[in-house]
VONU-892167 format. One record per residue: residue number from 1; residue in three letters; z, y, x of N, C-alpha, C in turn. Coordinates in pm, 1 decimal. Each point is the difference from the previous one (the first is absolute). Layout:
VONU-892167
@k=NUM, r=ALA, n_c3=Z, n_c2=Y, n_c1=X, ca_c3=Z, ca_c2=Y, ca_c1=X, c_c3=Z, c_c2=Y, c_c1=X
...
This chain:
VONU-892167
@k=1, r=UNK, n_c3=0.0, n_c2=-120.0, n_c1=82.2, ca_c3=0.0, ca_c2=120.0, ca_c1=-82.2, c_c3=0.0, c_c2=126.2, c_c1=86.4
@k=2, r=UNK, n_c3=67.5, n_c2=-7.0, n_c1=113.7, ca_c3=7.4, ca_c2=114.6, ca_c1=89.0, c_c3=-137.6, c_c2=39.5, c_c1=51.3
@k=3, r=UNK, n_c3=-87.1, n_c2=-96.1, n_c1=22.0, ca_c3=-134.4, ca_c2=26.9, ca_c1=49.0, c_c3=-80.3, c_c2=80.8, c_c1=-101.0
@k=4, r=UNK, n_c3=20.0, n_c2=-24.4, n_c1=-130.4, ca_c3=-73.7, ca_c2=71.0, ca_c1=-103.9, c_c3=38.1, c_c2=147.1, c_c1=-4.3
@k=5, r=UNK, n_c3=128.6, n_c2=33.6, n_c1=5.6, ca_c3=43.7, ca_c2=138.7, ca_c1=-9.8, c_c3=-24.9, c_c2=76.8, c_c1=129.2
@k=6, r=UNK, n_c3=-12.0, n_c2=-72.0, n_c1=111.3, ca_c3=-23.1, ca_c2=65.8, ca_c1=127.1, c_c3=-133.0, c_c2=75.8, c_c1=-1.4
@k=7, r=UNK, n_c3=-101.5, n_c2=-55.5, n_c1=-60.6, ca_c3=-130.6, ca_c2=64.1, ca_c1=-6.6, c_c3=-4.9, c_c2=115.4, c_c1=-98.3
@k=8, r=UNK, n_c3=99.8, n_c2=14.0, n_c1=-86.9, ca_c3=0.8, ca_c2=105.1, ca_c1=-100.4, c_c3=68.5, c_c2=127.8, c_c1=47.0
@k=9, r=UNK, n_c3=69.0, n_c2=-2.9, n_c1=110.6, ca_c3=68.3, ca_c2=121.4, ca_c1=47.2, c_c3=-104.2, c_c2=99.9, c_c1=49.8
@k=10, r=UNK, n_c3=25.2, n_c2=128.5, n_c1=-25.3, ca_c3=-97.8, ca_c2=102.1, ca_c1=40.5, c_c3=-19.0, c_c2=3.1, c_c1=151.1
@k=11, r=UNK, n_c3=-122.5, n_c2=17.0, n_c1=39.3, ca_c3=-35.7, ca_c2=12.3, ca_c1=139.9, c_c3=-28.8, c_c2=147.2, c_c1=29.5
@k=12, r=UNK, n_c3=10.4, n_c2=44.1, n_c1=126.0, ca_c3=-24.1, ca_c2=141.1, ca_c1=32.7, c_c3=-134.4, c_c2=52.5, c_c1=-49.4
@k=13, r=UNK, n_c3=-104.0, n_c2=-83.0, n_c1=5.4, ca_c3=-131.3, ca_c2=47.4, ca_c1=-45.3, c_c3=-4.3, c_c2=21.4, c_c1=-150.9
@k=14, r=UNK, n_c3=91.8, n_c2=-61.3, n_c1=-76.4, ca_c3=4.1, ca_c2=17.5, ca_c1=-145.0, c_c3=37.3, c_c2=142.8, c_c1=-37.7
@k=15, r=UNK, n_c3=72.9, n_c2=69.0, n_c1=85.4, ca_c3=49.2, ca_c2=133.8, ca_c1=-31.5, c_c3=-101.8, c_c2=108.5, c_c1=32.5
@k=16, r=UNK, n_c3=-107.7, n_c2=-34.9, n_c1=66.6, ca_c3=-102.8, ca_c2=98.5, ca_c1=31.3, c_c3=-57.5, c_c2=60.0, c_c1=-127.6
@k=17, r=UNK, n_c3=-14.7, n_c2=-82.1, n_c1=-102.9, ca_c3=-52.9, ca_c2=48.3, ca_c1=-127.7, c_c3=88.8, c_c2=109.5, c_c1=-56.6
@k=18, r=UNK, n_c3=133.0, n_c2=-19.6, n_c1=4.9, ca_c3=92.8, ca_c2=98.4, ca_c1=-54.8, c_c3=1.9, c_c2=127.4, c_c1=84.6
@k=19, r=UNK, n_c3=-19.1, n_c2=-15.0, n_c1=130.0, ca_c3=-11.7, ca_c2=117.8, ca_c1=86.2, c_c3=-122.8, c_c2=80.8, c_c1=-38.9
@k=20, r=UNK, n_c3=-108.7, n_c2=-69.6, n_c1=-28.5, ca_c3=-122.9, ca_c2=67.6, ca_c1=-42.1, c_c3=19.7, c_c2=71.4, c_c1=-133.1
@k=21, r=UNK, n_c3=77.2, n_c2=-60.0, n_c1=-91.3, ca_c3=26.7, ca_c2=64.7, ca_c1=-128.5, c_c3=80.9, c_c2=127.5, c_c1=18.9
@k=22, r=UNK, n_c3=94.1, n_c2=-0.5, n_c1=93.7, ca_c3=76.5, ca_c2=121.9, ca_c1=29.6, c_c3=-93.1, c_c2=108.2, c_c1=53.1
@k=23, r=UNK, n_c3=-93.0, n_c2=-39.1, n_c1=87.0, ca_c3=-96.1, ca_c2=95.7, ca_c1=53.5, c_c3=-89.8, c_c2=52.3, c_c1=-111.9
@k=24, r=UNK, n_c3=-36.7, n_c2=-85.9, n_c1=-91.5, ca_c3=-82.2, ca_c2=40.1, ca_c1=-113.2, c_c3=71.5, c_c2=103.7, c_c1=-83.6
@k=25, r=UNK, n_c3=128.6, n_c2=-20.6, n_c1=-24.8, ca_c3=78.5, ca_c2=95.3, ca_c1=-77.5, c_c3=1.9, c_c2=136.0, c_c1=68.7
@k=26, r=UNK, n_c3=11.9, n_c2=1.0, n_c1=132.5, ca_c3=-1.7, ca_c2=126.0, ca_c1=74.0, c_c3=-136.6, c_c2=67.5, c_c1=-9.9
@k=27, r=UNK, n_c3=-106.7, n_c2=-77.9, n_c1=2.2, ca_c3=-134.6, ca_c2=56.2, ca_c1=-7.2, c_c3=-34.4, c_c2=49.9, c_c1=-139.3
@k=28, r=UNK, n_c3=48.9, n_c2=-67.8, n_c1=-100.8, ca_c3=-32.9, ca_c2=37.3, ca_c1=-137.9, c_c3=86.4, c_c2=111.9, c_c1=-54.6
@k=29, r=UNK, n_c3=118.9, n_c2=14.6, n_c1=53.3, ca_c3=88.7, ca_c2=105.6, ca_c1=-45.7, c_c3=70.1, c_c2=-35.6, c_c1=-130.1
@k=30, r=UNK, n_c3=80.2, n_c2=92.4, n_c1=-50.2, ca_c3=77.7, ca_c2=-23.9, ca_c1=-121.9, c_c3=-90.0, c_c2=-25.9, c_c1=-120.9
@k=31, r=UNK, n_c3=57.1, n_c2=-63.2, n_c1=-100.0, ca_c3=-78.1, ca_c2=-34.1, ca_c1=-119.2, c_c3=21.3, c_c2=98.5, c_c1=-114.4
@k=32, r=UNK, n_c3=82.5, n_c2=101.6, n_c1=20.5, ca_c3=29.2, ca_c2=99.1, ca_c1=-104.8, c_c3=-26.9, c_c2=140.2, c_c1=54.8
@k=33, r=UNK, n_c3=-67.2, n_c2=82.8, n_c1=-77.0, ca_c3=-23.7, ca_c2=139.2, ca_c1=38.7, c_c3=134.2, c_c2=72.4, c_c1=7.2
@k=34, r=UNK, n_c3=23.9, n_c2=70.2, n_c1=108.9, ca_c3=126.2, ca_c2=71.1, ca_c1=20.2, c_c3=18.8, c_c2=115.0, c_c1=-98.0
@k=35, r=UNK, n_c3=-108.7, n_c2=52.2, n_c1=-53.7, ca_c3=9.1, ca_c2=118.2, ca_c1=-84.8, c_c3=2.9, c_c2=-31.3, c_c1=-149.5
@k=36, r=UNK, n_c3=-92.9, n_c2=-83.6, n_c1=-45.7, ca_c3=-6.3, ca_c2=-27.6, ca_c1=-144.6, c_c3=52.2, c_c2=-138.6, c_c1=-36.3
@k=37, r=UNK, n_c3=33.0, n_c2=-79.9, n_c1=101.5, ca_c3=53.3, ca_c2=-135.1, ca_c1=-16.5, c_c3=-98.4, c_c2=-97.6, c_c1=-64.8
@k=38, r=UNK, n_c3=-129.6, n_c2=29.1, n_c1=10.9, ca_c3=-104.2, ca_c2=-89.8, ca_c1=-48.9, c_c3=-11.7, c_c2=-119.7, c_c1=94.9
@k=39, r=UNK, n_c3=-30.3, n_c2=-117.2, n_c1=-54.2, ca_c3=-21.0, ca_c2=-119.0, ca_c1=81.9, c_c3=-133.7, c_c2=13.9, c_c1=71.8
@k=40, r=UNK, n_c3=5.5, n_c2=0.9, n_c1=133.8, ca_c3=-121.7, ca_c2=15.4, ca_c1=79.6, c_c3=-20.9, c_c2=-119.8, c_c1=91.9
@k=41, r=UNK, n_c3=55.5, n_c2=-113.7, n_c1=-40.0, ca_c3=-9.4, ca_c2=-120.2, ca_c1=81.5, c_c3=-144.2, c_c2=-38.5, c_c1=28.8
@k=42, r=UNK, n_c3=-87.4, n_c2=10.2, n_c1=-98.8, ca_c3=-138.6, ca_c2=-44.9, ca_c1=15.2, c_c3=-98.0, c_c2=115.7, c_c1=14.3
@k=43, r=UNK, n_c3=49.4, n_c2=115.1, n_c1=41.5, ca_c3=-90.2, ca_c2=113.4, ca_c1=15.4, c_c3=18.7, c_c2=65.1, c_c1=136.5
@k=44, r=UNK, n_c3=-84.2, n_c2=94.5, n_c1=27.6, ca_c3=8.6, ca_c2=72.5, ca_c1=126.5, c_c3=123.8, c_c2=89.2, c_c1=-3.1
@k=45, r=UNK, n_c3=67.9, n_c2=4.5, n_c1=114.5, ca_c3=121.9, ca_c2=78.9, ca_c1=11.3, c_c3=-20.3, c_c2=108.9, c_c1=104.0
@k=46, r=UNK, n_c3=66.5, n_c2=112.3, n_c1=-18.2, ca_c3=-10.9, ca_c2=111.5, ca_c1=92.2, c_c3=140.2, c_c2=35.6, c_c1=48.1
@k=47, r=UNK, n_c3=21.4, n_c2=-6.9, n_c1=131.2, ca_c3=130.7, ca_c2=35.5, ca_c1=57.1, c_c3=-5.2, c_c2=143.9, c_c1=48.4
@k=48, r=UNK, n_c3=104.5, n_c2=75.8, n_c1=-30.4, ca_c3=11.7, ca_c2=136.5, ca_c1=48.4, c_c3=45.1, c_c2=-5.0, c_c1=146.3
@k=49, r=UNK, n_c3=-73.8, n_c2=67.6, n_c1=86.2, ca_c3=32.1, ca_c2=0.3, ca_c1=142.6, c_c3=97.3, c_c2=111.3, c_c1=38.5
@k=50, r=UNK, n_c3=18.5, n_c2=97.6, n_c1=-87.6, ca_c3=86.8, ca_c2=112.8, ca_c1=32.3, c_c3=141.6, c_c2=-14.4, c_c1=-53.7
@k=51, r=UNK, n_c3=18.3, n_c2=-78.2, n_c1=-104.5, ca_c3=135.5, ca_c2=-23.0, ca_c1=-52.5, c_c3=76.4, c_c2=-89.2, c_c1=98.3
@k=52, r=UNK, n_c3=132.6, n_c2=14.6, n_c1=7.6, ca_c3=78.1, ca_c2=-84.9, ca_c1=92.4, c_c3=-22.7, c_c2=-148.5, c_c1=-28.6
@k=53, r=UNK, n_c3=-3.7, n_c2=-78.6, n_c1=106.9, ca_c3=-22.2, ca_c2=-144.6, ca_c1=-14.2, c_c3=107.5, c_c2=-64.1, c_c1=-86.5
@k=54, r=UNK, n_c3=118.9, n_c2=55.2, n_c1=1.1, ca_c3=109.1, ca_c2=-55.7, ca_c1=-80.7, c_c3=-27.3, c_c2=16.8, c_c1=-149.1
@k=55, r=UNK, n_c3=-79.4, n_c2=100.1, n_c1=-36.6, ca_c3=-35.6, ca_c2=20.0, ca_c1=-141.0, c_c3=-106.6, c_c2=-98.7, c_c1=-45.4
@k=56, r=UNK, n_c3=-84.1, n_c2=-49.3, n_c1=93.4, ca_c3=-102.4, ca_c2=-99.2, ca_c1=-29.7, c_c3=-83.9, c_c2=38.9, c_c1=-122.1
@k=57, r=UNK, n_c3=-59.9, n_c2=118.0, n_c1=4.2, ca_c3=-78.0, ca_c2=51.3, ca_c1=-112.6, c_c3=-138.3, c_c2=-64.5, c_c1=-1.0
@k=58, r=UNK, n_c3=-24.7, n_c2=-81.4, n_c1=-102.5, ca_c3=-128.8, ca_c2=-66.6, ca_c1=-20.1, c_c3=-48.0, c_c2=35.6, c_c1=-139.4
@k=59, r=UNK, n_c3=-123.5, n_c2=49.0, n_c1=-6.8, ca_c3=-55.1, ca_c2=48.2, ca_c1=-126.1, c_c3=-107.8, c_c2=-93.1, c_c1=-53.9
@k=60, r=UNK, n_c3=-17.1, n_c2=5.0, n_c1=-129.9, ca_c3=-114.6, ca_c2=-65.6, ca_c1=-63.3, c_c3=-117.0, c_c2=98.8, c_c1=4.2
@k=61, r=UNK, n_c3=-118.3, n_c2=-47.1, n_c1=-28.1, ca_c3=-117.7, ca_c2=86.7, ca_c1=2.6, c_c3=8.6, c_c2=110.6, c_c1=-104.6
@k=62, r=UNK, n_c3=60.7, n_c2=-28.8, n_c1=-113.9, ca_c3=11.3, ca_c2=99.1, ca_c1=-106.8, c_c3=88.7, c_c2=117.0, c_c1=41.9
@k=63, r=UNK, n_c3=113.8, n_c2=-29.1, n_c1=64.0, ca_c3=88.2, ca_c2=107.8, ca_c1=46.7, c_c3=-68.8, c_c2=83.3, c_c1=107.1
@k=64, r=UNK, n_c3=-74.2, n_c2=-65.5, n_c1=88.3, ca_c3=-73.1, ca_c2=74.3, ca_c1=102.3, c_c3=-107.9, c_c2=86.9, c_c1=-64.5
@k=65, r=UNK, n_c3=-74.2, n_c2=-57.4, n_c1=-93.9, ca_c3=-109.7, ca_c2=71.8, ca_c1=-65.6, c_c3=48.3, c_c2=122.4, c_c1=-76.0
@k=66, r=UNK, n_c3=112.4, n_c2=-14.2, n_c1=-71.8, ca_c3=50.0, ca_c2=110.6, ca_c1=-81.9, c_c3=90.0, c_c2=96.0, c_c1=77.4
@k=67, r=UNK, n_c3=41.8, n_c2=-40.0, n_c1=120.6, ca_c3=88.3, ca_c2=85.9, ca_c1=78.5, c_c3=144.5, c_c2=-6.2, c_c1=-43.7
@k=68, r=UNK, n_c3=35.4, n_c2=-104.2, n_c1=-74.1, ca_c3=138.2, ca_c2=-15.1, ca_c1=-47.0, c_c3=92.2, c_c2=-21.9, c_c1=119.7
@k=69, r=UNK, n_c3=111.7, n_c2=71.9, n_c1=3.4, ca_c3=93.3, ca_c2=-11.6, ca_c1=112.4, c_c3=137.2, c_c2=-48.8, c_c1=-43.7
@k=70, r=UNK, n_c3=11.5, n_c2=-53.0, n_c1=-118.9, ca_c3=128.1, ca_c2=-50.5, ca_c1=-48.6, c_c3=81.5, c_c2=111.0, c_c1=-63.7
@k=71, r=UNK, n_c3=125.2, n_c2=-31.3, n_c1=-27.4, ca_c3=90.2, ca_c2=100.4, ca_c1=-57.8, c_c3=15.6, c_c2=112.8, c_c1=100.9
@k=72, r=UNK, n_c3=-42.6, n_c2=119.0, n_c1=-37.0, ca_c3=-6.3, ca_c2=113.0, ca_c1=92.2, c_c3=132.3, c_c2=26.5, c_c1=72.6
@k=73, r=UNK, n_c3=112.1, n_c2=-10.2, n_c1=-67.9, ca_c3=128.8, ca_c2=32.3, ca_c1=61.0, c_c3=42.6, c_c2=-103.8, c_c1=103.6
@k=74, r=UNK, n_c3=-39.2, n_c2=-125.0, n_c1=-19.5, ca_c3=44.6, ca_c2=-108.2, ca_c1=88.4, c_c3=-100.9, c_c2=-37.3, c_c1=106.9
@k=75, r=UNK, n_c3=-122.6, n_c2=41.5, n_c1=-12.2, ca_c3=-106.0, ca_c2=-46.9, ca_c1=89.0, c_c3=-18.9, c_c2=91.5, c_c1=120.2
@k=76, r=UNK, n_c3=-12.2, n_c2=-61.9, n_c1=117.9, ca_c3=-33.4, ca_c2=73.8, ca_c1=121.7, c_c3=-149.4, c_c2=-10.6, c_c1=28.4
@k=77, r=UNK, n_c3=-67.7, n_c2=-83.2, n_c1=-77.1, ca_c3=-142.4, ca_c2=-22.5, ca_c1=20.4, c_c3=-79.7, c_c2=120.1, c_c1=-49.7
@k=78, r=UNK, n_c3=-100.4, n_c2=40.0, n_c1=78.8, ca_c3=-87.0, ca_c2=112.1, ca_c1=-36.8, c_c3=-144.5, c_c2=-46.1, c_c1=-7.7
@k=79, r=UNK, n_c3=-77.7, n_c2=66.8, n_c1=-82.5, ca_c3=-141.8, ca_c2=-34.8, ca_c1=-14.8, c_c3=-77.6, c_c2=16.3, c_c1=130.7
@k=80, r=UNK, n_c3=46.2, n_c2=86.0, n_c1=86.3, ca_c3=-71.9, ca_c2=30.3, ca_c1=124.6, c_c3=26.7, c_c2=-100.7, c_c1=112.1
@k=81, r=UNK, n_c3=84.4, n_c2=-99.1, n_c1=-22.8, ca_c3=33.2, ca_c2=-98.9, ca_c1=103.4, c_c3=-120.8, c_c2=-85.9, c_c1=35.9
@k=82, r=UNK, n_c3=1.9, n_c2=-53.5, n_c1=122.0, ca_c3=-103.6, ca_c2=-93.6, ca_c1=44.3, c_c3=31.6, c_c2=-139.9, c_c1=-51.3
@k=83, r=UNK, n_c3=-105.5, n_c2=-82.8, n_c1=-13.1, ca_c3=14.4, ca_c2=-132.4, ca_c1=-59.5, c_c3=-62.2, c_c2=-108.6, c_c1=85.5
@k=84, r=UNK, n_c3=44.1, n_c2=-122.5, n_c1=-24.6, ca_c3=-59.9, ca_c2=-120.1, ca_c1=56.5, c_c3=-34.2, c_c2=-91.9, c_c1=-116.3
@k=85, r=UNK, n_c3=-124.5, n_c2=-46.1, n_c1=-7.6, ca_c3=-42.8, ca_c2=-89.6, ca_c1=-106.8, c_c3=10.8, c_c2=-142.8, c_c1=51.7
@k=86, r=UNK, n_c3=77.2, n_c2=-82.3, n_c1=-71.8, ca_c3=14.4, ca_c2=-140.5, ca_c1=39.2, c_c3=-130.9, c_c2=-73.4, c_c1=-19.1
@k=87, r=UNK, n_c3=-33.9, n_c2=-83.2, n_c1=97.0, ca_c3=-116.9, ca_c2=-85.5, ca_c1=-10.3, c_c3=21.1, c_c2=-94.6, c_c1=-117.5
@k=88, r=UNK, n_c3=-104.1, n_c2=-31.3, n_c1=-70.3, ca_c3=11.1, ca_c2=-81.7, ca_c1=-119.6, c_c3=-31.4, c_c2=-146.8, c_c1=28.6
@k=89, r=UNK, n_c3=84.6, n_c2=-67.2, n_c1=78.3, ca_c3=-9.3, ca_c2=-143.1, ca_c1=30.5, c_c3=-124.6, c_c2=-37.6, c_c1=78.6
@k=90, r=UNK, n_c3=-54.9, n_c2=92.6, n_c1=75.4, ca_c3=-119.0, ca_c2=-30.8, ca_c1=78.0, c_c3=36.6, c_c2=-22.2, c_c1=146.9
@k=91, r=UNK, n_c3=95.8, n_c2=-89.4, n_c1=24.2, ca_c3=44.6, ca_c2=-32.3, ca_c1=134.8, c_c3=31.7, c_c2=-148.2, c_c1=4.7
@k=92, r=UNK, n_c3=-6.8, n_c2=-63.1, n_c1=117.7, ca_c3=30.9, ca_c2=-143.3, ca_c1=8.5, c_c3=149.4, c_c2=-25.0, c_c1=-18.4
@k=93, r=UNK, n_c3=32.5, n_c2=-107.5, n_c1=-69.1, ca_c3=140.5, ca_c2=-34.3, ca_c1=-23.0, c_c3=35.2, c_c2=-127.2, c_c1=76.2
@k=94, r=UNK, n_c3=-62.5, n_c2=-109.9, n_c1=-32.5, ca_c3=27.2, ca_c2=-126.7, ca_c1=67.5, c_c3=-115.0, c_c2=-44.1, c_c1=88.5
@k=95, r=UNK, n_c3=-119.4, n_c2=39.6, n_c1=-33.8, ca_c3=-118.5, ca_c2=-40.5, ca_c1=74.0, c_c3=-87.7, c_c2=122.8, c_c1=23.2
@k=96, r=UNK, n_c3=-60.6, n_c2=9.6, n_c1=115.8, ca_c3=-87.2, ca_c2=114.1, ca_c1=27.8, c_c3=-132.6, c_c2=-7.7, c_c1=-74.1
@k=97, r=UNK, n_c3=-29.1, n_c2=-116.7, n_c1=-58.4, ca_c3=-125.5, ca_c2=-18.5, ca_c1=-71.8, c_c3=7.9, c_c2=45.4, c_c1=-145.8
@k=98, r=UNK, n_c3=121.5, n_c2=25.4, n_c1=-50.0, ca_c3=21.4, ca_c2=40.1, ca_c1=-138.8, c_c3=82.5, c_c2=128.2, c_c1=-1.0
@k=99, r=UNK, n_c3=-17.3, n_c2=82.7, n_c1=-104.0, ca_c3=89.6, ca_c2=114.4, ca_c1=-12.2, c_c3=116.8, c_c2=-37.3, c_c1=-92.9
@k=100, r=UNK, n_c3=102.4, n_c2=82.3, n_c1=-3.5, ca_c3=120.4, ca_c2=-30.4, ca_c1=-75.5, c_c3=-28.7, c_c2=-19.8, c_c1=-148.4
@k=101, r=UNK, n_c3=-89.5, n_c2=78.0, n_c1=-54.6, ca_c3=-34.7, ca_c2=-14.0, ca_c1=-142.5, c_c3=-55.3, c_c2=-139.3, c_c1=-27.6
@k=102, r=UNK, n_c3=-89.6, n_c2=-47.9, n_c1=83.0, ca_c3=-59.0, ca_c2=-132.4, ca_c1=-19.5, c_c3=105.3, c_c2=-109.5, c_c1=13.7
@k=103, r=UNK, n_c3=90.1, n_c2=13.8, n_c1=98.0, ca_c3=102.7, ca_c2=-102.0, ca_c1=20.3, c_c3=100.0, c_c2=-3.0, c_c1=-115.8
@k=104, r=UNK, n_c3=36.4, n_c2=117.4, n_c1=-51.6, ca_c3=93.4, ca_c2=4.1, ca_c1=-111.9, c_c3=-62.4, c_c2=-56.0, c_c1=-127.4
@k=105, r=UNK, n_c3=-132.1, n_c2=12.9, n_c1=-13.2, ca_c3=-68.1, ca_c2=-57.4, ca_c1=-115.9, c_c3=6.0, c_c2=-152.9, c_c1=2.1
@k=106, r=UNK, n_c3=10.5, n_c2=-59.7, n_c1=118.8, ca_c3=7.6, ca_c2=-144.9, ca_c1=12.8, c_c3=139.0, c_c2=-54.6, c_c1=-34.4
@k=107, r=UNK, n_c3=101.3, n_c2=84.6, n_c1=11.9, ca_c3=138.7, ca_c2=-46.7, ca_c1=-21.3, c_c3=26.5, c_c2=-21.9, c_c1=-146.7
């Protein structure tokens, strides 16, 4: 019986997948717009480069388009800030022959 369970214990190479998922989360950014709280998990995200990193201001396309900056009294974000647009899953995740979107479609 010991021989059967020995093969089931996780091996170091098994955790590479989870490391890649952590990297994916960093590349994709948050799943909620910081300003309007819209779910942006499956859409393009825009990170504010001028707001403090601790604020982690990520906008949806609608907030960027309309210039919405959140509740005026509480928000440090300004319309004039510079932005970074997150790539939309067009990078390799597990294999260099596939992009992340294609690999996630297989899961």
